[in-house]
C-alpha positions in Angstrom: 52.9 135.8 -59.3 51.0 138.1 -61.3 48.4 140.5 -59.8 45.1 140.8 -61.0 42.4 143.7 -60.7 38.9 142.9 -59.5 36.0 145.2 -58.9 33.0 143.5 -57.5 30.1 146.0 -56.7 29.4 147.4 -53.5 26.0 146.5 -51.8 23.2 148.8 -52.6 21.6 150.4 -49.4 18.1 149.6 -50.9 17.9 146.0 -50.0 15.5 144.9 -52.7 17.4 146.7 -55.5 20.4 144.7 -54.7 18.6 141.4 -54.9 17.9 141.7 -58.6 14.7 140.8 -60.4 12.4 138.6 -58.6 10.3 136.0 -60.5 6.7 137.0 -59.4 3.7 136.0 -61.5 1.3 137.0 -63.8 -2.0 138.5 -62.5 -4.0 135.2 -62.8 -3.9 131.9 -61.1 -5.9 130.3 -64.1 -3.8 129.0 -66.9 -5.3 128.3 -70.5 -2.4 125.9 -71.0 -1.7 124.0 -67.8 1.5 122.7 -69.5 3.1 126.0 -69.0 2.7 125.9 -65.3 5.7 125.2 -63.4 5.6 124.7 -59.5 7.9 127.6 -58.1 9.4 125.1 -55.7 10.7 123.3 -58.8 12.8 126.2 -60.0 16.1 125.5 -57.8 16.0 121.9 -59.4 15.5 123.3 -62.8 18.3 125.8 -62.4 20.8 123.5 -61.2 20.1 120.9 -63.7 20.6 123.7 -66.5 24.0 124.7 -64.5 25.0 120.9 -64.8 24.3 120.8 -68.7 26.5 123.8 -69.1 29.4 122.1 -66.9 29.1 119.2 -69.0 29.1 120.7 -72.6 32.3 122.9 -71.2 34.2 119.7 -70.0 33.2 118.0 -73.3 31.1 115.4 -71.6 28.8 115.6 -74.3 27.1 112.1 -73.8 26.2 113.1 -70.1 24.8 116.5 -71.3 22.6 114.7 -73.8 21.2 112.1 -71.4 20.4 115.1 -68.9 18.8 117.3 -71.4 16.6 114.2 -72.7 15.4 113.8 -69.2 14.8 117.4 -68.9 12.8 117.9 -72.0 10.6 115.1 -71.1 10.0 116.5 -67.5 9.7 119.9 -68.8 8.2 119.6 -72.3 7.5 123.2 -72.9 10.9 124.5 -71.7 12.4 126.6 -74.6 15.9 126.7 -73.1 16.0 122.9 -72.4 15.1 122.3 -76.2 17.7 125.0 -77.2 20.5 123.4 -75.2 19.6 119.8 -76.4 19.9 121.2 -80.1 23.5 122.6 -79.0 24.5 119.3 -77.9 23.4 117.6 -80.9 25.1 120.2 -83.2 28.3 119.5 -81.3 27.9 115.9 -81.8 27.5 116.3 -85.5 23.9 115.3 -85.8 22.5 118.2 -87.9 19.2 117.0 -88.8 18.2 116.2 -85.2 19.7 119.6 -84.0 17.6 121.5 -86.6 14.3 119.5 -85.5 14.9 120.3 -81.8 15.9 124.1 -82.5 12.7 124.5 -84.7 11.0 123.2 -81.6 12.9 125.7 -79.2 11.7 128.5 -81.4 8.1 127.3 -81.6 8.2 127.3 -77.8 9.1 130.8 -77.5 13.0 131.0 -77.5 13.7 134.4 -79.1 17.3 135.3 -78.5 18.4 135.8 -82.2 21.7 137.6 -81.4 22.5 134.6 -79.2 21.4 132.0 -81.8 23.7 133.8 -84.4 26.8 134.1 -82.0 26.6 130.7 -80.4 29.5 128.6 -81.0 27.8 125.4 -80.3 25.7 125.9 -83.4 28.8 126.4 -85.5 28.1 123.1 -87.4 24.7 124.4 -88.4 25.6 127.8 -89.7 26.2 127.2 -93.2 23.0 125.1 -93.7 20.2 127.0 -95.4 17.8 125.9 -92.6 19.7 128.0 -90.2 18.4 131.3 -92.0 14.8 129.9 -91.5 15.6 129.4 -87.9 16.8 133.0 -87.6 13.8 134.5 -89.3 11.4 132.6 -87.2 13.1 133.5 -83.9 12.8 137.3 -85.2 8.8 137.0 -85.2 7.2 137.8 -81.7 5.9 134.6 -79.6 2.6 133.7 -80.3 1.4 133.6 -76.7 2.9 133.2 -73.2 5.9 131.2 -72.9 7.1 128.6 -70.3 7.2 128.8 -67.2 4.2 130.6 -65.9 3.4 131.0 -62.2 0.4 131.8 -60.1 0.3 135.0 -58.5 2.2 135.2 -55.3 0.0 136.6 -52.3 1.2 137.4 -48.8 0.8 134.8 -46.1 -1.4 136.0 -43.4 -0.5 135.9 -39.7 -3.0 134.2 -37.1 -2.5 133.4 -33.6 1.2 134.6 -33.5 2.5 132.3 -36.4 2.3 132.5 -40.3 2.4 129.5 -42.8 4.6 129.7 -45.8 3.4 127.9 -48.8 4.4 127.9 -52.5 1.5 130.5 -53.0 3.7 132.9 -51.1 6.8 132.7 -52.9 8.8 134.9 -55.4 12.3 133.3 -56.8 15.1 134.9 -57.6 17.2 133.4 -60.8 20.4 135.3 -60.3 20.9 134.0 -56.4 18.6 131.0 -56.2 16.6 132.3 -53.2 12.9 132.6 -52.5 11.3 135.4 -51.4 8.6 134.9 -49.0 5.6 137.4 -48.6 4.3 137.8 -45.3 1.6 139.8 -43.6 1.6 139.9 -39.9 -1.7 140.1 -37.9 -2.7 143.5 -37.0 -3.3 143.3 -33.4 0.2 142.5 -32.2 0.9 145.8 -31.1 -1.6 145.5 -28.2 0.4 142.5 -27.1 2.7 142.7 -24.1 6.5 143.5 -25.4 8.0 140.8 -23.1 6.9 138.3 -20.5 10.2 138.5 -18.8 10.1 139.6 -15.4 13.9 140.2 -15.0 15.5 143.7 -15.6 15.7 143.3 -19.3 11.9 142.6 -19.5 10.9 145.4 -17.0 13.0 148.2 -19.1 11.5 147.0 -22.3 7.9 147.1 -20.7 8.9 150.7 -19.3 10.1 152.0 -22.7 7.1 150.4 -24.6 4.7 152.1 -22.4 6.4 155.3 -22.8 6.2 154.8 -26.7 10.0 154.9 -27.0 10.6 151.1 -27.8 9.5 149.7 -31.0 8.7 146.3 -29.7 8.8 143.3 -31.9 5.8 143.8 -34.1 6.6 142.7 -37.5 9.4 140.6 -36.4 9.7 137.0 -37.7 11.3 134.0 -36.0 12.3 131.2 -38.2 13.1 127.9 -36.6 15.0 125.8 -39.1 15.4 122.6 -37.1 11.9 121.3 -36.9 11.4 122.6 -33.5 14.3 121.1 -32.1 15.7 124.0 -30.3 13.2 126.8 -30.4 14.2 130.3 -29.0 12.0 131.3 -25.9 9.3 132.9 -28.4 6.7 132.7 -25.8 8.5 135.4 -23.9 8.0 137.7 -26.8 4.2 137.7 -27.8 4.6 140.3 -30.5 7.0 138.1 -32.5 5.4 136.1 -35.4 6.6 132.5 -35.9 7.3 131.1 -39.4 5.8 127.7 -40.1 6.2 126.0 -43.5 3.7 124.0 -45.8 3.7 120.4 -46.7 5.4 120.9 -50.0 8.3 122.9 -48.7 8.6 120.5 -45.8 8.8 117.5 -48.5 11.6 119.1 -50.1 13.4 119.5 -46.6 13.7 123.4 -47.5 12.6 124.2 -43.9 15.4 122.1 -42.2 19.5 122.9 -41.8 21.3 125.7 -43.1 18.9 128.6 -44.1 20.1 129.2 -47.8 16.5 129.2 -49.3 14.5 132.1 -48.1 14.5 135.8 -47.7 11.3 136.9 -45.8 9.6 140.4 -46.2 10.2 141.0 -42.7 12.8 141.4 -40.1 13.9 137.9 -39.2 15.7 136.1 -36.6 16.4 132.3 -36.9 18.4 129.4 -36.1 19.1 125.6 -36.7 20.6 123.8 -33.9 22.0 121.1 -36.2 25.2 119.9 -37.9 26.4 117.5 -40.4 27.8 115.0 -37.6 29.2 112.1 -39.7 31.5 111.4 -42.7 34.4 113.1 -44.2 32.5 116.4 -44.6 31.3 116.7 -41.0 30.8 120.5 -40.0 28.7 122.9 -38.5 25.9 124.3 -40.5 27.9 127.9 -40.2 31.1 126.2 -41.7 28.8 124.6 -44.3 27.6 128.0 -45.5 31.3 129.4 -45.7 32.5 126.4 -47.9 29.7 125.8 -50.1 29.2 127.8 -53.5 27.6 131.0 -53.2 27.0 130.4 -49.5 28.6 133.5 -48.2 27.0 135.5 -50.9 23.5 134.4 -49.4 24.7 135.1 -46.0 25.6 138.5 -47.2 21.9 138.9 -48.8 20.6 138.0 -45.3 22.9 140.5 -43.6 21.6 143.6 -45.6 18.1 142.1 -45.9 17.4 142.3 -42.0 17.9 138.6 -41.4 20.2 137.3 -38.8 20.8 133.4 -38.0 22.2 131.7 -35.4 24.2 128.2 -35.4 26.1 126.2 -32.9 29.5 125.4 -33.6 29.2 121.7 -32.6 32.8 120.5 -33.2 34.2 123.1 -35.2 35.6 125.3 -32.4 36.8 123.0 -29.6 40.4 122.8 -27.9 42.7 120.2 -29.4 43.9 119.1 -32.9 43.1 116.2 -35.0 40.4 115.0 -32.4 43.2 114.8 -29.6 42.5 116.8 -26.6 38.8 116.7 -27.4 38.6 118.9 -30.5 40.3 120.0 -33.7 40.8 123.8 -32.9 39.1 126.6 -34.8 38.4 124.9 -38.4 36.4 127.8 -39.8 38.2 129.1 -42.9 36.7 132.6 -42.4 35.1 134.9 -40.2 32.1 137.2 -40.9 29.7 139.6 -39.5 26.8 137.7 -41.0 26.2 135.2 -38.5 26.2 134.5 -34.7 28.0 131.2 -34.0 27.6 129.8 -30.5 30.1 127.8 -28.5 28.5 124.4 -28.0 26.0 122.3 -29.6 22.4 121.9 -29.5 20.7 124.5 -27.7 23.6 126.7 -27.2 22.0 129.2 -29.7 19.0 130.1 -27.6 20.4 132.9 -25.3 21.5 134.6 -28.2 18.2 134.8 -30.1 16.6 136.0 -26.8 19.1 138.6 -26.4 18.7 139.9 -30.0 14.9 139.7 -29.8 15.2 142.0 -26.7 17.6 144.4 -28.7 15.3 144.5 -31.6 12.6 145.5 -29.3 14.6 148.1 -27.5 15.1 150.3 -30.8 13.2 153.5 -31.1 10.6 153.2 -33.5 11.7 155.6 -35.8 15.4 154.3 -35.4 14.3 150.8 -36.2 12.3 151.8 -39.3 15.0 153.7 -40.6 17.8 151.0 -40.0 15.5 148.3 -41.5 14.7 150.5 -44.7 18.5 151.2 -45.3 19.8 147.8 -44.8 21.7 148.6 -41.7 19.6 146.8 -39.0 21.7 143.7 -38.6 24.9 145.5 -39.0 23.9 148.0 -36.1 22.7 144.9 -34.0 26.1 143.2 -34.5 27.9 146.5 -33.4 25.9 146.7 -30.4 26.2 143.2 -29.5 30.0 143.0 -30.0 30.7 146.0 -27.9 28.3 144.8 -25.2 29.9 141.6 -24.2 31.2 141.3 -20.6 34.6 140.1 -21.6 35.3 143.6 -23.1 36.9 145.8 -20.3 37.6 149.0 -22.1 36.2 150.9 -25.2 39.5 150.0 -27.1 38.8 146.3 -26.8 36.1 146.6 -29.5 39.2 146.7 -31.8 40.5 143.6 -30.6 40.2 140.0 -31.6 38.3 138.9 -28.5 35.5 141.4 -29.5 35.1 139.5 -32.7 35.9 135.9 -32.4 34.6 133.1 -34.8 32.5 131.7 -32.0 30.8 133.4 -29.1 30.2 132.2 -25.6 26.8 132.8 -24.2 28.4 133.4 -20.6 29.6 136.8 -22.0 26.4 138.1 -22.9 25.2 141.3 -21.3 21.5 141.8 -22.5 21.1 144.7 -20.4 24.0 146.4 -22.1 22.7 145.5 -25.4 19.2 146.9 -25.1 20.4 150.1 -23.4 22.8 150.6 -26.3 19.9 150.0 -28.7 17.6 152.2 -26.9 20.1 155.2 -26.9 20.4 155.4 -30.8 18.9 158.6 -32.2 17.4 158.6 -35.8 19.8 161.6 -36.7 22.9 159.8 -35.4 23.2 156.2 -36.6 26.3 153.8 -36.9 28.0 153.7 -40.3 28.3 150.8 -42.5 31.8 149.2 -43.3 32.4 147.5 -46.8 35.2 146.8 -49.0 36.0 145.2 -52.3 39.4 143.7 -53.7 41.0 145.8 -56.2 43.9 143.9 -56.8 45.8 140.8 -55.5 48.6 138.4 -56.0 47.7 135.5 -58.3 49.8 132.3 -58.1 50.2 130.2 -61.1 48.8 126.6 -60.8 51.4 124.0 -61.3 54.2 126.5 -60.5 53.3 128.3 -57.3 50.9 125.7 -56.0 49.8 122.1 -56.8 46.1 121.6 -56.7 43.0 120.8 -59.1 41.1 123.8 -57.5 41.5 126.7 -59.6 42.5 129.5 -57.5 42.8 130.6 -53.8 39.6 132.7 -53.7 37.0 131.2 -51.1 34.4 134.1 -51.6 34.1 137.8 -52.2 31.4 139.6 -50.6 30.8 143.1 -49.3 31.5 142.8 -45.8 33.9 139.6 -45.8 36.4 138.2 -48.1 38.1 134.9 -47.6 41.3 133.3 -49.1 42.9 130.0 -49.0 46.8 130.4 -49.0 48.1 128.0 -51.4 51.0 129.8 -53.1 54.4 128.9 -52.1 55.4 132.6 -52.1 56.4 133.9 -48.8 53.7 136.6 -48.8 50.2 137.3 -50.3 49.2 140.8 -51.1 45.8 142.2 -51.9 44.7 145.8 -52.1 41.1 146.6 -50.6 39.0 149.5 -51.2 36.5 150.7 -48.5 35.5 153.9 -50.1 32.1 152.4 -50.6 31.5 152.5 -46.9 28.4 154.7 -46.0 27.1 157.0 -43.3 23.2 157.6 -43.6 23.8 161.1 -42.7 26.6 161.9 -45.0 29.1 162.3 -42.3 32.8 162.0 -43.2 34.4 158.7 -42.4 37.4 157.4 -40.4 38.8 154.2 -41.5 40.6 151.8 -38.9 42.2 148.6 -40.0 43.1 146.1 -37.3 44.8 142.6 -37.0 42.1 140.7 -35.1 44.0 137.5 -35.4 47.4 136.4 -36.5 51.1 137.9 -36.0 50.5 141.6 -36.0 54.2 142.3 -36.1 54.4 140.5 -39.4 51.3 141.6 -41.2 51.7 144.9 -43.0 48.8 147.3 -43.7 49.8 150.1 -46.0 47.6 153.1 -46.8 47.5 153.9 -50.5 45.6 157.1 -50.0 48.0 159.1 -47.8 46.3 159.5 -44.3 42.7 158.6 -45.0 43.2 154.8 -45.1 40.2 154.2 -47.4 42.4 152.2 -49.6 45.2 149.9 -48.2 47.6 147.1 -49.4 47.7 144.2 -46.8 50.7 141.9 -47.0 50.4 138.5 -45.0 53.0 136.2 -44.5 52.6 132.2 -44.4 51.3 131.5 -40.8 51.8 128.2 -38.9 49.1 127.1 -36.6 49.1 129.3 -33.5 46.8 130.2 -30.5 44.1 132.6 -31.4 45.4 134.9 -28.7 48.3 134.8 -26.3 47.8 132.0 -23.8 44.7 130.6 -25.1 44.3 126.8 -25.6 42.3 127.1 -28.7 44.5 127.2 -32.1 43.8 128.3 -35.4 45.1 128.5 -38.9 43.8 131.7 -39.8 44.5 135.3 -40.2 41.6 137.9 -39.7 42.0 141.6 -40.5 39.0 143.9 -39.6 37.9 147.1 -41.1 35.9 149.7 -38.9 34.7 152.8 -40.0 33.6 155.7 -37.9 31.4 158.9 -38.1 32.6 160.6 -34.9 29.9 159.1 -33.0 29.8 155.6 -33.5 31.8 153.0 -35.1 30.5 150.2 -37.6 30.5 146.5 -37.3 33.7 145.1 -38.9 34.2 143.9 -42.3 36.6 141.1 -42.3 39.4 139.8 -44.5 40.2 136.2 -43.7 43.2 134.1 -45.0 43.2 130.5 -44.0 46.5 128.4 -44.1 46.2 124.7 -44.6 47.4 122.6 -41.6 48.4 119.8 -43.7 51.7 121.3 -44.6 55.0 122.2 -42.8 56.9 124.8 -44.8 60.6 126.3 -44.3 61.5 129.7 -45.6 64.9 131.4 -45.6 65.4 134.7 -43.9 65.2 136.5 -47.4 61.9 134.9 -48.1 62.9 132.2 -50.4 60.7 128.9 -49.8 63.3 125.9 -48.9 60.9 123.3 -48.5 57.3 122.2 -48.1 56.1 118.9 -46.7 52.7 118.1 -47.5 52.5 114.8 -45.7 51.5 115.9 -42.2 48.3 114.5 -42.1 46.5 117.0 -40.0 42.9 117.8 -40.4 41.9 120.2 -43.3 38.5 121.0 -44.5 38.3 118.6 -47.6 36.3 121.3 -49.5 39.5 123.5 -49.0 42.6 121.3 -49.6 43.4 117.6 -50.2 46.3 115.6 -49.4 49.4 114.9 -51.1 51.9 112.4 -50.8 55.1 114.2 -51.4 57.7 116.6 -50.1 59.3 119.3 -52.3 62.7 120.9 -51.7 63.6 123.9 -53.7 67.2 124.6 -55.4 68.9 127.8 -56.0 72.0 129.0 -57.5 74.6 130.8 -55.8 72.7 134.2 -56.5 69.2 132.9 -55.2 67.9 132.3 -58.6 65.3 129.4 -58.4 66.6 126.2 -60.3 63.5 124.1 -59.4 62.8 121.6 -57.0 63.3 117.9 -55.9 60.0 116.0 -55.3 60.3 112.9 -52.8 57.8 110.4 -52.0 58.2 107.3 -49.5 59.8 104.5 -51.4 59.8 106.1 -54.8 62.5 107.6 -56.9 63.0 111.4 -56.4 61.7 113.7 -59.4 63.1 116.9 -60.4 61.1 120.0 -61.7 62.1 123.0 -63.5 61.3 126.5 -62.2 58.4 126.6 -64.5 56.9 123.5 -62.8 57.6 121.1 -65.5 58.7 117.5 -64.8 62.3 117.1 -65.8 62.6 113.8 -67.9 66.5 114.4 -69.0 69.0 116.7 -67.9 72.8 117.3 -68.4 75.5 116.4 -65.9 75.3 119.8 -64.4 71.7 119.5 -63.7 70.3 121.7 -66.7 67.1 120.4 -68.0 67.0 119.1 -71.6 63.7 117.6 -71.9 60.7 118.5 -69.8 56.9 117.8 -69.9 53.9 120.0 -68.3 52.2 118.5 -65.2 48.7 118.7 -64.1 47.3 118.2 -60.8 43.9 116.2 -60.7 41.8 114.9 -58.3 42.0 111.1 -57.3 39.3 109.4 -55.4 40.4 106.9 -52.9 37.9 104.6 -51.2 34.4 105.8 -50.7 34.7 109.7 -50.3 38.5 110.6 -49.9 40.1 112.8 -52.6 43.9 113.2 -53.0 45.8 115.4 -55.5 47.6 113.3 -58.0 50.4 114.5 -60.4 49.8 113.8 -64.1 51.6 112.3 -65.8 53.3 110.7 -62.6 56.6 110.0 -64.3 
């Protein structure tokens, strides 16, 4: 394997600066040309279609690209980019006259990227034509007027009677992350409302502190129910909360239901969706869906530093058993993050957590809550408070153990009194630090030699506070270097770094400090792990390793940042004591998330010479002739009597659809 350097950016502490440029709008809602107007709710579809066009072009499916673009220019006739992309496809298909006609139209509509036109290899077939110079000359001129798309000016949604309705008129859109920013203005008299209607110890403490002016309350805090009021939090007990409701056009597009991946609100937000995908091959909780879909974890990270926290039940993703036997499948989450709170159970199991976090939000001192929200540290601090306060922790050191940071939390361990006391005790001059890391370097296996899959790599996601990998390589260990120097303390205090194995065989996982004693940069080496209990004696099993990073400033410890490595349960591996892989059986048939790995119908037995040098491997399938492979992963077609390959052919691994929705890994060529 080779190592590769990676340098993703650390997250900014100014939330809106880390979000990139939002598409807001010109100062008028009137348009001289209504055809320039595009509903902002249509932008995700347009962006997705443009992405699909690029994918078709890259995969040489030019007929599909042209068909989609023809539909797009009909649907968006004033879109310069759609016309330009159609011209590119026509150029690639050798239809120069049509391409120039469409390219001229793109420029007329406002396409002004002259350098891009000059260098675009899709237009190579047009470049020697005299008409190409005319296109460049026209594109160099300023556009005659406004270009598509134009939007109505966004205005904040005004709160009334404890609720606020979000419509398209309140939205901005970020092309980079594909999310809407919803502008909200809460009603002015909320501070006069009672902080809590609960008459228990929590409610009485909050009332006492609020009356004394030392508790911020929930003024300005938003509650977003994302399951059609199927499982609301007890919001009536928190009169200062503002409920988010959605307008008709948003509901028609079903953007208000299920996993909340579409919106960032301009206020502190707690939300939930007590729903799950319950049928079919791709069944999963909403939380697992977020971790396995493209950009899902990145959007969770934006919520995390944007003062948003969502709660989802685990449904069937965290129940004792295996393959459905014993009632469940074990812990099937491929990663652990601090971005969410996942509750043990199904519908309604998330409610107690929302009430607890709303109480903790109310308990912060006003100046503390304001500073945490402005710095993007509000949710990380809440997560630290929550994880330190659960009743299953018996001593402070337990905060650095896996039981404080499970994938899924059990409501019976909540200690809300402890949570609100911790929140209220924080002072503006001494707040918890923020832990984050980035992957600087990692082992990169070679497809077709070190692993056999149509998926291009082991990387599941890279985000500032959670990194996840799927262990595909047949190598005995996987190593990566993590750099946590971007971790911060708001007061500039020096940090202490603490790396902890939260799940996995601690005796076999190596964490080496690369910066002497500080520990801000480490190399973590993880060997292959078979399925095992999440902790000694537990009936819950998992195929995942978690390593947590905590940073301390002398007074407080941060919430964790977590590295997760998932080991597919559908294979059995045997390694020699010296680390050589001896065999991998891919036919076990155990459940693995189909987004992460797919079944194979073979077993590989590895061959070595007397000195331990790899000679290749033999592939066996039921009722089929065995095949031999070279050390490079090539299929051996002919060999000498001693077994030395004479003629080989490279092999690719491609998806093969079986039935309605099952996908297998197929070897090509098969023989």
